[in-house]
C-alpha positions as CSV (number, residue, x, y, z in Angstrom):
1,M,122.3,71.7,50.8
2,K,123.8,68.3,51.2
3,S,126.1,67.8,54.3
4,V,128.7,65.6,55.7
5,F,128.3,64.9,59.5
6,V,131.0,64.1,62.0
7,I,130.7,63.6,65.7
8,N,133.4,65.3,67.9
9,D,133.9,63.7,71.3
10,N,137.4,65.2,71.7
11,S,139.1,62.0,70.9
12,V,142.2,61.7,68.7
13,E,140.3,59.3,66.4
14,T,137.3,61.5,65.8
15,R,139.6,64.5,65.3
16,H,141.4,62.6,62.5
17,V,138.0,61.7,60.9
18,A,136.9,65.4,61.1
19,E,139.9,66.4,58.9
20,S,138.9,63.7,56.4
21,A,135.2,64.8,56.7
22,L,136.2,68.3,55.6
23,M,138.2,67.1,52.7
24,M,135.1,65.0,51.5
25,A,132.7,67.9,52.0
26,K,134.8,70.1,49.9
27,A,135.1,67.4,47.2
28,I,131.3,66.8,46.8
29,N,130.4,70.4,47.4
30,A,128.6,69.9,50.7
31,K,128.8,71.6,54.1
32,L,130.3,70.0,57.2
33,I,128.3,69.6,60.3
34,I,130.2,69.0,63.5
35,G,128.1,67.4,66.3
36,N,129.9,68.3,69.6
37,R,129.7,65.9,72.6
38,L,131.4,68.3,75.0
39,I,134.3,67.0,77.2
40,K,136.4,69.4,79.3
41,S,140.1,68.9,78.6
42,S,142.7,69.6,81.3
43,K,145.6,69.2,78.8
44,P,146.3,71.0,75.6
45,A,144.5,69.4,72.7
46,L,146.5,67.3,70.3
47,S,147.2,69.3,67.1
48,F,146.8,68.2,63.5
49,A,149.7,68.2,61.2
50,F,149.1,71.4,59.3
51,P,151.3,73.5,57.0
52,H,151.3,76.2,59.8
53,P,153.0,75.0,63.0
54,E,150.3,76.5,65.2
55,V,149.7,75.1,68.7
56,F,146.9,76.1,71.0
57,E,148.1,76.0,74.7
58,D,144.9,77.2,76.3
59,D,142.6,74.9,78.5
60,T,139.5,74.8,76.3
61,Y,136.7,72.6,75.1
62,G,137.7,70.2,72.3
63,D,135.0,71.5,70.0
64,D,136.3,75.0,70.0
65,T,139.9,73.8,69.3
66,L,138.7,71.5,66.5
67,L,136.7,74.3,64.9
68,R,139.7,76.5,64.8
69,K,141.9,73.7,63.3
70,L,139.3,73.0,60.7
71,N,138.9,76.6,59.7
72,L,142.6,76.8,59.3
73,L,142.6,73.7,57.1
74,N,139.6,75.0,55.1
75,A,141.4,78.2,54.3
76,T,144.6,76.4,53.1
77,I,143.0,74.0,50.8
78,K,142.6,75.1,47.2
79,G,139.1,76.1,46.1
80,E,136.1,77.7,47.7
81,L,135.6,77.7,51.5
82,T,133.3,74.9,52.8
83,G,130.6,75.9,55.2
84,I,131.2,74.5,58.7
85,E,128.3,74.4,61.1
86,E,128.4,73.2,64.8
87,V,125.6,71.6,66.9
88,D,125.5,70.4,70.4
89,I,124.4,66.7,70.5
90,S,125.5,66.1,74.2
91,S,122.0,65.2,75.2
92,M,121.2,63.1,72.2
93,D,120.9,59.2,72.5
94,S,121.1,57.0,69.4
95,H,117.4,57.5,68.5
96,K,117.6,61.3,68.7
97,L,120.8,61.5,66.9
98,A,119.3,59.4,64.0
99,A,116.3,61.7,63.9
100,F,118.7,64.8,63.7
101,I,120.6,63.2,60.8
102,N,117.4,62.4,58.9
103,A,116.1,66.0,59.4
104,H,119.3,67.8,58.2
105,N,119.9,66.4,54.7
106,V,123.0,64.5,55.7
107,T,124.6,62.8,52.8
108,L,127.3,60.9,54.8
109,L,128.0,60.2,58.4
110,M,131.7,59.7,58.9
111,I,133.0,57.9,62.1
112,S,136.1,56.2,63.2
113,A,136.4,52.4,63.3
114,E,137.5,52.8,66.9
115,T,134.5,54.9,67.9
116,V,132.0,52.1,67.2
117,K,133.4,50.2,70.2
118,A,134.1,53.2,72.4
119,V,132.1,55.4,74.9
120,S,131.4,58.7,73.2
121,G,131.1,61.4,75.8
122,R,128.8,60.5,78.7
123,K,126.7,58.1,76.8
124,L,127.3,55.1,74.5
125,I,126.1,55.8,71.0
126,D,125.0,52.5,69.4
127,Y,125.9,53.1,65.8
128,Q,124.2,50.1,64.7
129,T,120.9,51.6,66.0
130,V,121.8,54.8,64.2
131,L,122.4,53.0,60.9
132,N,119.2,51.1,61.3
133,K,117.2,54.4,61.5
134,I,119.0,56.8,59.0
135,S,118.8,57.2,55.3
136,A,122.3,58.2,54.8
137,P,125.3,55.9,54.7
138,I,128.0,55.6,57.5
139,F,131.5,55.8,56.3
140,L,133.6,53.8,58.8
141,I,137.2,55.0,58.7
142,P,140.2,53.0,59.9
143,A,142.6,54.8,62.3
144,S,145.5,54.4,59.8
145,W,143.6,55.9,56.8
146,S,144.2,59.5,55.5
147,F,141.9,61.1,53.0
148,K,142.9,60.6,49.4
149,K,141.2,60.5,45.9
150,F,139.0,57.4,45.5
151,R,140.2,55.6,42.4
152,S,138.4,52.3,42.8
153,I,135.4,51.2,45.1
154,T,133.6,47.8,45.2
155,Y,130.1,47.3,46.3
156,I,130.0,43.7,47.6
157,T,126.6,42.0,46.9
158,D,124.9,39.1,45.2
159,L,124.0,40.5,41.7
160,R,120.5,38.9,42.2
161,Y,119.9,41.5,45.0
162,C,122.0,44.4,43.6
163,R,120.3,47.7,44.6
164,T,120.3,50.4,41.9
165,D,119.7,53.1,44.5
166,V,123.1,52.2,46.0
167,L,124.7,52.4,42.5
168,G,123.1,55.7,41.9
169,Y,124.3,57.1,45.2
170,L,127.9,55.9,44.5
171,T,128.1,57.3,40.9
172,K,126.9,60.7,42.2
173,V,129.0,60.9,45.4
174,T,132.2,59.7,43.6
175,L,131.8,61.8,40.4
176,P,134.3,64.4,41.5
177,F,136.9,61.7,41.9
178,K,136.1,60.0,38.6
179,T,136.1,56.7,40.6
180,S,135.8,53.3,39.0
181,I,132.9,51.6,40.7
182,Y,132.7,47.8,40.8
183,V,129.9,45.4,41.8
184,G,131.6,42.6,43.4
185,H,129.4,39.6,42.9
186,M,129.6,37.2,45.9
187,A,126.9,34.5,45.9
188,A,124.8,34.5,49.1
189,S,125.0,31.4,51.3
190,G,122.7,28.7,50.2
191,L,122.4,29.9,46.5
192,P,124.1,28.5,43.5
193,D,126.6,30.8,41.9
194,L,125.8,32.6,38.7
195,S,127.2,31.7,35.3
196,P,129.5,34.5,33.8
197,D,127.0,35.3,31.1
198,F,124.0,35.6,33.4
199,A,126.0,37.6,35.8
200,R,127.0,40.0,33.0
201,Q,123.3,40.3,32.0
202,L,122.1,41.1,35.5
203,F,124.9,43.6,35.9
204,Y,124.1,45.5,32.7
205,E,120.3,45.6,33.6
206,A,121.1,47.3,36.8
207,A,123.9,49.5,35.7
208,R,122.0,51.1,32.8
209,R,119.3,52.4,35.1
210,C,122.0,54.6,36.8
211,T,123.4,58.0,35.8
212,H,127.1,57.8,34.8
213,W,126.8,54.1,34.4
214,E,129.9,54.1,32.2
215,H,131.9,54.3,35.5
216,L,130.4,50.9,36.6
217,N,132.0,47.5,36.2
218,F,131.6,44.2,38.0
219,H,133.8,41.3,39.0
220,H,133.2,37.8,40.2
221,I,134.2,36.7,43.8
222,P,134.1,32.9,43.9
223,S,135.5,32.6,47.5
224,K,133.3,33.1,50.5
225,D,136.2,33.1,52.9
226,I,136.4,36.6,54.4
227,S,140.2,36.6,54.7
228,T,140.6,35.7,51.0
229,V,137.9,38.1,49.8
230,A,139.4,41.0,51.9
231,D,142.8,40.3,50.6
232,V,141.9,40.2,47.0
233,L,139.7,43.3,47.1
234,I,142.0,45.4,49.1
235,H,145.4,44.3,48.2
236,G,144.9,42.4,45.0
237,M,142.5,44.9,43.3
238,R,143.7,47.8,45.4
239,N,140.2,49.2,46.2
240,D,140.1,52.4,48.1
241,A,136.8,51.6,49.9
242,L,134.3,48.8,50.2
243,V,130.5,49.1,50.3
244,L,128.2,46.8,52.3
245,I,124.4,46.9,52.8
246,N,123.2,47.0,56.4
247,H,121.8,43.6,57.5
248,S,122.8,41.8,54.3
249,Q,124.7,38.5,54.5
250,H,127.8,40.2,53.3
251,Y,127.5,42.9,55.9
252,H,127.5,40.1,58.5
253,Y,130.6,38.6,57.0
254,F,132.6,41.7,57.6
255,I,130.8,43.5,60.4
256,G,128.7,41.1,62.3
257,K,125.1,41.5,63.5
258,Q,126.1,44.6,65.4
259,L,128.4,47.3,64.1
260,M,131.7,45.8,65.1
261,L,134.3,44.7,62.6
262,N,134.6,40.8,62.8
263,Q,138.3,40.8,61.8
264,P,139.5,44.5,61.8
265,E,143.1,43.4,61.0
266,L,141.8,42.4,57.5
267,V,140.4,45.8,56.6
268,N,142.6,48.8,56.3
269,V,140.3,50.8,53.9
270,P,137.1,52.7,54.7
271,L,133.8,50.8,54.7
272,L,130.7,52.5,53.4
273,L,127.8,51.1,55.3
274,Y,124.6,51.7,53.4
275,P,121.1,51.6,55.0
276,H,119.0,48.6,54.6
């Protein structure tokens, strides 16, 4: 069975992501795996905003509190219960974590944008190393974002290098949301731009090799200025998420050579980071 994976280090940011991960797992009919990096808390854990005003006052491990919170949310959401599984990843470094993810049919790893630059538990997890080694995408979630239906998503690429495996993944994982998926053509540095007719031809050749290709469209991004591109895609076109390929030129525009947002103030929607 496919699964959504989230890492619990007892931080406010990762607890927020865990709630979104449960909602995502429910939507795509996957189980949720919580990887616990245990940290003993001397204070009551911060509670989620749930319909039931329940507060746990006991001094406990964050993973136990999180599991109870997620079980409560799981029971209150309409539909079948989602399976939730816990694993202890306290001793795993970036390489072992990547091996675990590859071995457990993980469809999506969801992490907070704050987590990529923070110490997770006792060791720093290098999420760039993890992304380099796994076959599942990483969903990078801004702190201000709350889970909602994905109406529109744009995969940013040069159409000459458009990957049909990425389009296939997007059409399948977003099918429950009936999402409009766009290929945002942005010419790679050093290459001439495409004519509108040739761009349309390349797009349809790629799209028709995908299931549910009727949900696919494309648009032309003439600018290479990251501020302008982010503004148009997020605020002008109101995309609910952007898709980037690891190690691509476009990935470097937004992320950098390591998994750190170059200009985080420009991006207030999730980024789906797909393996190279």
